MOPAC internal coordinates of N, CA, C and O (Angstrom, degrees):
PM7 1SCF
backbone

  N    0.0000 0     0.00 0     0.00 0    0    0    0
  C    1.4562 1     0.00 0     0.00 0    1    0    0
  C    1.5447 1   111.90 1     0.00 0    2    1    0
  O    1.2310 1   119.37 1   153.54 1    3    2    1
  N    1.3470 1   118.80 1   -26.46 1    3    2    1
  C    1.3900 1   123.82 1   179.66 1    5    3    2
  C    1.5770 1   110.04 1   -70.81 1    6    5    3
  O    1.2310 1   123.54 1   145.04 1    7    6    5
  N    1.3913 1   110.82 1   -34.96 1    7    6    5
  C    1.3947 1   114.80 1   177.75 1    9    7    6
  C    1.6007 1   119.51 1   -69.26 1   10    9    7
  O    1.2310 1   124.57 1   150.86 1   11   10    9
  N    1.3937 1   108.83 1   -29.14 1   11   10    9
  C    1.5315 1   116.36 1   169.84 1   13   11   10
  C    1.4896 1   110.02 1   -71.57 1   14   13   11
  O    1.2310 1   120.15 1   145.15 1   15   14   13
  N    1.2185 1   117.33 1   -34.85 1   15   14   13
  C    1.5458 1   117.63 1   176.49 1   17   15   14
  C    1.4669 1   110.33 1   -64.34 1   18   17   15
  O    1.2310 1   120.18 1   129.77 1   19   18   17
  N    1.3294 1   117.26 1   -50.23 1   19   18   17
  C    1.4559 1   120.76 1  -176.91 1   21   19   18
  C    1.6664 1   106.64 1   -61.23 1   22   21   19
  O    1.2310 1   122.26 1   141.51 1   23   22   21
  N    1.3196 1   113.27 1   -38.49 1   23   22   21
  C    1.4245 1   114.32 1  -175.58 1   25   23   22
  C    1.5358 1   111.98 1   -66.22 1   26   25   23
  O    1.2310 1   121.18 1   146.19 1   27   26   25
  N    1.2257 1   115.35 1   -33.81 1   27   26   25
  C    1.4994 1   116.60 1  -179.93 1   29   27   26
  C    1.4812 1   111.20 1   -67.65 1   30   29   27
  O    1.2310 1   120.76 1   143.03 1   31   30   29
  N    1.2980 1   116.16 1   -36.97 1   31   30   29
  C    1.5624 1   119.56 1   179.76 1   33   31   30
  C    1.4652 1   119.27 1   -83.55 1   34   33   31
  O    1.2310 1   120.67 1   154.71 1   35   34   33
  N    1.3689 1   116.32 1   -25.29 1   35   34   33
  C    1.3793 1   122.95 1  -170.49 1   37   35   34
  C    1.5682 1   112.89 1  -118.67 1   38   37   35
  O    1.2310 1   119.66 1  -176.02 1   39   38   37
  N    1.2461 1   118.26 1     3.98 1   39   38   37
  C    1.4963 1   124.25 1  -173.45 1   41   39   38
  C    1.5531 1   102.82 1   -67.60 1   42   41   39
  O    1.2310 1   125.26 1   -36.37 1   43   42   41
  N    1.3732 1   107.50 1   143.63 1   43   42   41
  C    1.5680 1   113.42 1   174.38 1   45   43   42
  C    1.5100 1   110.94 1   -74.77 1   46   45   43
  O    1.2310 1   119.93 1   -59.68 1   47   46   45
  N    1.3343 1   117.74 1   120.32 1   47   46   45
  C    1.4437 1   120.90 1  -178.31 1   49   47   46
  C    1.4424 1   115.12 1   -67.09 1   50   49   47
  O    1.2310 1   122.07 1   155.60 1   51   50   49
  N    1.3412 1   113.65 1   -24.40 1   51   50   49
  C    1.4724 1   119.01 1  -179.58 1   53   51   50
  C    1.6192 1   111.63 1   -61.81 1   54   53   51
  O    1.2310 1   121.80 1   151.87 1   55   54   53
  N    1.3049 1   114.15 1   -28.13 1   55   54   53
  C    1.4687 1   119.50 1   179.61 1   57   55   54
  C    1.5433 1   113.63 1   -78.77 1   58   57   55
  O    1.2310 1   117.42 1   149.31 1   59   58   57
  N    1.3103 1   122.52 1   -30.69 1   59   58   57
  C    1.3057 1   126.07 1   179.71 1   61   59   58
  C    1.6021 1   110.73 1   -81.05 1   62   61   59
  O    1.2310 1   122.55 1   -32.94 1   63   62   61
  N    1.4084 1   112.73 1   147.06 1   63   62   61
  C    1.3642 1   123.89 1  -172.19 1   65   63   62
  C    1.6451 1   105.70 1   -74.93 1   66   65   63
  O    1.2310 1   119.42 1   -40.57 1   67   66   65
  N    1.2813 1   118.71 1   139.43 1   67   66   65
  C    1.4184 1   118.57 1   173.72 1   69   67   66
  C    1.4780 1   113.67 1   -93.66 1   70   69   67
  O    1.2310 1   119.97 1   -68.88 1   71   70   69
  N    1.3024 1   117.66 1   111.12 1   71   70   69
  C    1.4471 1   129.70 1   175.48 1   73   71   70
  C    1.5230 1   109.89 1   -90.98 1   74   73   71
  O    1.2310 1   122.44 1   -66.50 1   75   74   73
  N    1.2644 1   112.93 1   113.50 1   75   74   73
  C    1.5130 1   113.63 1  -173.89 1   77   75   74
  C    1.5939 1   102.00 1  -113.05 1   78   77   75
  O    1.2310 1   122.61 1   -56.28 1   79   78   77
  N    1.3615 1   112.61 1   123.72 1   79   78   77
  C    1.4646 1   119.66 1   171.99 1   81   79   78
  C    1.4620 1   111.29 1   -67.26 1   82   81   79
  O    1.2310 1   123.44 1   -38.36 1   83   82   81
  N    1.4173 1   111.02 1   141.64 1   83   82   81
  C    1.4617 1   114.98 1  -179.00 1   85   83   82
  C    1.5392 1   106.00 1   -75.29 1   86   85   83
  O    1.2310 1   122.98 1   -20.17 1   87   86   85
  N    1.4323 1   111.89 1   159.83 1   87   86   85
  C    1.4409 1   114.28 1   177.46 1   89   87   86
  C    1.4506 1   112.63 1   -78.83 1   90   89   87
  O    1.2310 1   119.71 1   -42.49 1   91   90   89
  N    1.2962 1   118.16 1   137.51 1   91   90   89
  C    1.5233 1   123.92 1  -177.07 1   93   91   90
  C    1.5854 1   108.77 1   -62.82 1   94   93   91
  O    1.2310 1   118.89 1   -45.15 1   95   94   93
  N    1.3394 1   119.72 1   134.85 1   95   94   93
  C    1.3315 1   118.63 1   178.91 1   97   95   94
  C    1.4941 1   116.44 1   -69.68 1   98   97   95
  O    1.2310 1   119.13 1   -30.02 1   99   98   97
  N    1.2709 1   119.27 1   149.98 1   99   98   97
  C    1.4766 1   125.83 1   177.53 1  101   99   98
  C    1.5219 1   108.41 1   -86.02 1  102  101   99
  O    1.2310 1   124.56 1   -44.01 1  103  102  101
  N    1.3983 1   108.85 1   135.99 1  103  102  101
  C    1.3438 1   120.20 1   172.62 1  105  103  102
  C    1.5119 1   111.54 1  -125.72 1  106  105  103
  O    1.2310 1   122.09 1   -68.96 1  107  106  105
  N    1.2867 1   113.60 1   111.04 1  107  106  105
  C    1.5102 1   112.12 1  -178.66 1  109  107  106
  C    1.5404 1   119.46 1   -66.93 1  110  109  107
  O    1.2310 1   120.62 1   -38.36 1  111  110  109
  N    1.3416 1   116.41 1   141.64 1  111  110  109
  C    1.4856 1   115.72 1  -174.98 1  113  111  110
  C    1.4906 1   111.76 1   -76.55 1  114  113  111
  O    1.2310 1   117.87 1   161.94 1  115  114  113
  N    1.2924 1   121.66 1   -18.06 1  115  114  113
  C    1.4218 1   129.27 1   178.96 1  117  115  114
  C    1.6190 1   108.35 1   -77.71 1  118  117  115
  O    1.2310 1   119.32 1   -68.38 1  119  118  117
  N    1.4146 1   118.90 1   111.62 1  119  118  117
  C    1.4390 1   117.20 1  -177.34 1  121  119  118
  C    1.5082 1   112.89 1   -62.68 1  122  121  119
  O    1.2310 1   117.28 1   154.62 1  123  122  121
  N    1.2757 1   122.79 1   -25.38 1  123  122  121
  C    1.4057 1   127.24 1  -179.18 1  125  123  122
  C    1.5276 1   107.89 1   -72.38 1  126  125  123
  O    1.2310 1   117.31 1   139.19 1  127  126  125
  N    1.1956 1   122.72 1   -40.81 1  127  126  125
  C    1.4963 1   126.82 1   179.05 1  129  127  126
  C    1.6579 1   105.38 1   -73.76 1  130  129  127
  O    1.2310 1   120.90 1   144.83 1  131  130  129
  N    1.2751 1   115.88 1   -35.17 1  131  130  129
  C    1.5650 1   116.03 1   177.38 1  133  131  130
  C    1.5771 1   108.39 1   -67.06 1  134  133  131
  O    1.2310 1   117.98 1   144.11 1  135  134  133
  N    1.3265 1   121.46 1   -35.89 1  135  134  133
  C    1.4527 1   122.17 1   175.65 1  137  135  134
  C    1.5444 1   108.77 1   -74.07 1  138  137  135
  O    1.2310 1   118.84 1   140.85 1  139  138  137
  N    1.2509 1   119.82 1   -39.15 1  139  138  137
  C    1.4486 1   121.69 1  -177.53 1  141  139  138
  C    1.5470 1   112.20 1   -62.16 1  142  141  139
  O    1.2310 1   122.56 1   139.57 1  143  142  141
  N    1.3189 1   112.70 1   -40.43 1  143  142  141
  C    1.4593 1   119.69 1  -173.97 1  145  143  142
  C    1.5406 1   110.38 1  -106.94 1  146  145  143
  O    1.2310 1   117.53 1  -158.76 1  147  146  145
  N    1.3855 1   122.31 1    21.24 1  147  146  145
  C    1.3439 1   128.37 1  -170.48 1  149  147  146
  C    1.5771 1   110.44 1   -56.55 1  150  149  147
  O    1.2310 1   119.44 1   141.51 1  151  150  149
  N    1.3243 1   118.67 1   -38.49 1  151  150  149
  C    1.5129 1   118.31 1  -179.14 1  153  151  150
  C    1.5430 1   110.71 1   -66.34 1  154  153  151
  O    1.2310 1   120.88 1   138.05 1  155  154  153
  N    1.3072 1   115.92 1   -41.95 1  155  154  153
  C    1.4053 1   122.88 1  -172.08 1  157  155  154
  C    1.5918 1   109.06 1   -69.99 1  158  157  155
  O    1.2310 1   123.16 1   139.53 1  159  158  157
  N    1.4293 1   111.55 1   -40.47 1  159  158  157
  C    1.5186 1   122.71 1  -179.09 1  161  159  158
  C    1.5273 1   103.06 1   -67.68 1  162  161  159
  O    1.2310 1   115.50 1   128.90 1  163  162  161
  N    1.3088 1   126.14 1   -51.10 1  163  162  161
  C    1.3754 1   127.98 1  -174.70 1  165  163  162
  C    1.5390 1   112.15 1   -60.33 1  166  165  163
  O    1.2310 1   121.37 1   144.18 1  167  166  165
  N    1.3476 1   114.99 1   -35.82 1  167  166  165
  C    1.4488 1   121.59 1  -179.35 1  169  167  166
  C    1.5574 1   107.39 1   -71.43 1  170  169  167
  O    1.2310 1   120.62 1   143.39 1  171  170  169
  N    1.3605 1   116.41 1   -36.61 1  171  170  169
  C    1.5010 1   118.22 1  -178.35 1  173  171  170
  C    1.5537 1   110.02 1   -64.80 1  174  173  171
  O    1.2310 1   124.46 1   135.92 1  175  174  173
  N    1.4314 1   109.04 1   -44.08 1  175  174  173
  C    1.4740 1   116.20 1   179.78 1  177  175  174
  C    1.5256 1   113.87 1   -60.67 1  178  177  175
  O    1.2310 1   120.73 1   135.41 1  179  178  177
  N    1.3817 1   116.21 1   -44.59 1  179  178  177
  C    1.3969 1   120.74 1   173.27 1  181  179  178
  C    1.5675 1   118.86 1   -62.44 1  182  181  179
  O    1.2310 1   121.31 1   142.86 1  183  182  181
  N    1.3408 1   115.10 1   -37.14 1  183  182  181
  C    1.4088 1   118.45 1   171.42 1  185  183  182
  C    1.5469 1   112.56 1   -66.97 1  186  185  183
  O    1.2310 1   122.80 1   143.67 1  187  186  185
  N    1.3433 1   112.24 1   -36.33 1  187  186  185
  C    1.5494 1   111.70 1   179.14 1  189  187  186
  C    1.5485 1   110.52 1   -67.62 1  190  189  187
  O    1.2310 1   120.20 1   141.29 1  191  190  189
  N    1.3240 1   117.22 1   -38.71 1  191  190  189
  C    1.4095 1   120.43 1  -177.14 1  193  191  190
  C    1.5888 1   104.87 1   -66.19 1  194  193  191
  O    1.2310 1   118.19 1   135.53 1  195  194  193
  N    1.2405 1   121.05 1   -44.47 1  195  194  193
  C    1.4491 1   119.22 1   178.55 1  197  195  194
  C    1.5780 1   110.87 1   -67.93 1  198  197  195
  O    1.2310 1   118.50 1   143.14 1  199  198  197
  N    1.3099 1   120.47 1   -36.86 1  199  198  197
  C    1.4400 1   118.65 1  -178.94 1  201  199  198
  C    1.5071 1   109.72 1   -72.10 1  202  201  199
  O    1.2310 1   118.92 1   143.26 1  203  202  201
  N    1.4345 1   119.67 1   -36.74 1  203  202  201
  C    1.4221 1   119.15 1   179.04 1  205  203  202
  C    1.4576 1   112.88 1   -64.57 1  206  205  203
  O    1.2310 1   118.94 1   145.11 1  207  206  205
  N    1.2749 1   119.63 1   -34.89 1  207  206  205
  C    1.4667 1   119.83 1   174.18 1  209  207  206
  C    1.5210 1   111.66 1   -62.42 1  210  209  207
  O    1.2310 1   119.60 1   136.58 1  211  210  209
  N    1.3059 1   118.36 1   -43.42 1  211  210  209
  C    1.5523 1   120.21 1   172.67 1  213  211  210
  C    1.4248 1   113.43 1   -53.69 1  214  213  211
  O    1.2310 1   123.19 1   132.28 1  215  214  213
  N    1.4440 1   111.49 1   -47.72 1  215  214  213
  C    1.4131 1   123.83 1   175.75 1  217  215  214
  C    1.5639 1   112.93 1   -45.11 1  218  217  215
  O    1.2310 1   123.93 1   123.18 1  219  218  217
  N    1.3403 1   110.07 1   -56.82 1  219  218  217
  C    1.4835 1   117.37 1  -178.76 1  221  219  218
  C    1.4754 1   113.18 1   -61.79 1  222  221  219
  O    1.2310 1   119.54 1   146.00 1  223  222  221
  N    1.3473 1   118.48 1   -34.00 1  223  222  221
  C    1.4001 1   121.63 1  -179.34 1  225  223  222
  C    1.5569 1   111.23 1   -73.26 1  226  225  223
  O    1.2310 1   121.14 1   149.29 1  227  226  225
  N    1.3330 1   115.42 1   -30.71 1  227  226  225
  C    1.4477 1   128.76 1   175.98 1  229  227  226
  C    1.4961 1   103.33 1   -63.25 1  230  229  227
  O    1.2310 1   118.93 1   126.72 1  231  230  229
  N    1.3546 1   119.65 1   -53.28 1  231  230  229
  C    1.4537 1   124.84 1  -173.23 1  233  231  230
  C    1.6095 1   108.45 1   -62.89 1  234  233  231
  O    1.2310 1   122.38 1   136.49 1  235  234  233
  N    1.3471 1   113.04 1   -43.51 1  235  234  233
  C    1.5644 1   118.18 1   179.43 1  237  235  234
  C    1.4750 1   109.27 1   -56.55 1  238  237  235
  O    1.2310 1   123.70 1   127.08 1  239  238  237
  N    1.4669 1   110.51 1   -52.92 1  239  238  237
  C    1.5085 1   111.95 1   177.88 1  241  239  238
  C    1.5160 1   118.81 1   -58.65 1  242  241  239
  O    1.2310 1   120.45 1   137.61 1  243  242  241
  N    1.3268 1   116.74 1   -42.39 1  243  242  241
  C    1.3936 1   121.90 1   175.70 1  245  243  242
  C    1.5335 1   112.15 1   -61.05 1  246  245  243
  O    1.2310 1   120.31 1   136.97 1  247  246  245
  N    1.2715 1   117.01 1   -43.03 1  247  246  245
  C    1.4113 1   118.38 1   173.10 1  249  247  246
  C    1.5198 1   119.70 1   -55.74 1  250  249  247
  O    1.2310 1   125.51 1   135.03 1  251  250  249
  N    1.3670 1   107.01 1   -44.97 1  251  250  249
  C    1.5189 1   113.13 1   177.35 1  253  251  250
  C    1.4958 1   113.17 1   -62.60 1  254  253  251
  O    1.2310 1   123.11 1   140.28 1  255  254  253
  N    1.3600 1   111.64 1   -39.72 1  255  254  253
  C    1.5126 1   118.28 1  -179.44 1  257  255  254
  C    1.5227 1   110.71 1   -61.89 1  258  257  255
  O    1.2310 1   123.23 1   133.99 1  259  258  257
  N    1.3622 1   111.41 1   -46.01 1  259  258  257
  C    1.5044 1   119.24 1  -175.94 1  261  259  258
  C    1.5391 1   111.06 1   -68.71 1  262  261  259
  O    1.2310 1   119.80 1   145.78 1  263  262  261
  N    1.2742 1   117.99 1   -34.22 1  263  262  261
  C    1.5390 1   121.42 1   171.57 1  265  263  262
  C    1.5439 1   115.70 1   -65.13 1  266  265  263
  O    1.2310 1   122.98 1   144.99 1  267  266  265
  N    1.2729 1   111.89 1   -35.01 1  267  266  265
  C    1.5001 1   121.25 1  -177.91 1  269  267  266
  C    1.5030 1   104.07 1   -75.56 1  270  269  267
  O    1.2310 1   119.00 1   133.08 1  271  270  269
  N    1.3420 1   119.51 1   -46.92 1  271  270  269
  C    1.4836 1   121.24 1   179.33 1  273  271  270
  C    1.5019 1   106.62 1   -60.75 1  274  273  271
  O    1.2310 1   117.86 1   135.43 1  275  274  273
  N    1.3959 1   121.69 1   -44.57 1  275  274  273
  C    1.4195 1   119.90 1  -175.40 1  277  275  274
  C    1.4858 1   111.28 1   -62.41 1  278  277  275
  O    1.2310 1   120.56 1   142.90 1  279  278  277
  N    1.3238 1   116.54 1   -37.10 1  279  278  277
  C    1.3974 1   123.04 1   172.22 1  281  279  278
  C    1.4858 1   118.46 1   -55.02 1  282  281  279
  O    1.2310 1   124.28 1   127.75 1  283  282  281
  N    1.3400 1   109.38 1   -52.25 1  283  282  281
  C    1.4529 1   117.18 1   174.57 1  285  283  282
  C    1.4501 1   117.03 1   -58.52 1  286  285  283
  O    1.2310 1   121.14 1   138.28 1  287  286  285
  N    1.4347 1   115.43 1   -41.72 1  287  286  285
  C    1.4222 1   120.50 1  -177.91 1  289  287  286
  C    1.5605 1   109.77 1   -72.16 1  290  289  287
  O    1.2310 1   121.24 1   148.79 1  291  290  289
  N    1.3276 1   115.24 1   -31.21 1  291  290  289
  C    1.5428 1   115.96 1   173.72 1  293  291  290
  C    1.4296 1   112.08 1   -64.49 1  294  293  291
  O    1.2310 1   120.90 1   140.54 1  295  294  293
  N    1.3410 1   115.89 1   -39.46 1  295  294  293
  C    1.4758 1   117.04 1   179.01 1  297  295  294
  C    1.4926 1   110.75 1   -68.08 1  298  297  295
  O    1.2310 1   119.96 1   136.44 1  299  298  297
  N    1.3241 1   117.69 1   -43.56 1  299  298  297
  C    1.4844 1   117.58 1   177.50 1  301  299  298
  C    1.5724 1   114.70 1   -61.70 1  302  301  299
  O    1.2310 1   123.23 1   144.83 1  303  302  301
  N    1.3903 1   111.41 1   -35.17 1  303  302  301
  C    1.4071 1   112.86 1   173.23 1  305  303  302
  C    1.4851 1   116.88 1   -64.06 1  306  305  303
  O    1.2310 1   121.54 1   140.16 1  307  306  305
  N    1.3654 1   114.66 1   -39.84 1  307  306  305
  C    1.4535 1   117.12 1   174.10 1  309  307  306
  C    1.5270 1   114.06 1   -62.83 1  310  309  307
  O    1.2310 1   120.01 1   142.41 1  311  310  309
  N    1.2665 1   117.58 1   -37.59 1  311  310  309
  C    1.5307 1   119.89 1   173.51 1  313  311  310
  C    1.4783 1   109.88 1   -62.42 1  314  313  311
  O    1.2310 1   120.32 1   134.22 1  315  314  313
  N    1.4452 1   116.99 1   -45.78 1  315  314  313
  C    1.4500 1   120.19 1   176.73 1  317  315  314
  C    1.5922 1   111.66 1   -53.18 1  318  317  315
  O    1.2310 1   122.60 1   128.79 1  319  318  317
  N    1.2566 1   112.62 1   -51.21 1  319  318  317
  C    1.4446 1   116.78 1  -179.96 1  321  319  318
  C    1.5044 1   116.06 1   -58.66 1  322  321  319
  O    1.2310 1   121.43 1   145.08 1  323  322  321
  N    1.4189 1   114.87 1   -34.92 1  323  322  321
  C    1.3393 1   122.01 1   173.39 1  325  323  322
  C    1.4728 1   116.35 1   -61.20 1  326  325  323
  O    1.2310 1   121.41 1   142.51 1  327  326  325
  N    1.3990 1   114.90 1   -37.49 1  327  326  325
  C    1.4511 1   123.33 1   178.79 1  329  327  326
  C    1.3726 1   115.04 1   -72.55 1  330  329  327
  O    1.2310 1   118.57 1   139.04 1  331  330  329
  N    1.4416 1   120.33 1   -40.96 1  331  330  329
  C    1.5003 1   121.24 1  -177.68 1  333  331  330
  C    1.4252 1   116.76 1   -89.61 1  334  333  331
  O    1.2310 1   119.23 1   170.67 1  335  334  333
  N    1.4382 1   119.08 1    -9.33 1  335  334  333
  C    1.4200 1   119.02 1  -176.66 1  337  335  334
  C    1.4443 1   111.01 1  -100.37 1  338  337  335
  O    1.2310 1   117.29 1  -165.37 1  339  338  337
  N    1.2464 1   122.77 1    14.63 1  339  338  337
  C    1.4361 1   127.46 1   179.47 1  341  339  338
  C    1.5163 1   113.17 1   -80.19 1  342  341  339
  O    1.2310 1   120.10 1   180.00 1  343  342  341

C-alpha cells in the first residue's frame, strides 16, 4: 500500500497519458442568436459529444494503465524488501 502511495506522488508524469477534456460548447442566452447560429451551435455540441466520449475512453485507458503500473511497482517493492530485509 505504501508503494502505491509513493507512486501517486512521485510517478513520472511523462509516462502517463494526457487526457484533455474538451471545451464545453457555448450556448447563447439570446434565443434569436441561438436560432441565427443554430448550425454552428449544433455542430459544436456534436463535436463536444464525440470528443467527450474519446476523453472518457482515454481516462479509462489511463486508469487501467495506472493500476497495472501500481501492481507492478508493488510487486517490485515487495522483491526489494525481500532483498534488503535479509
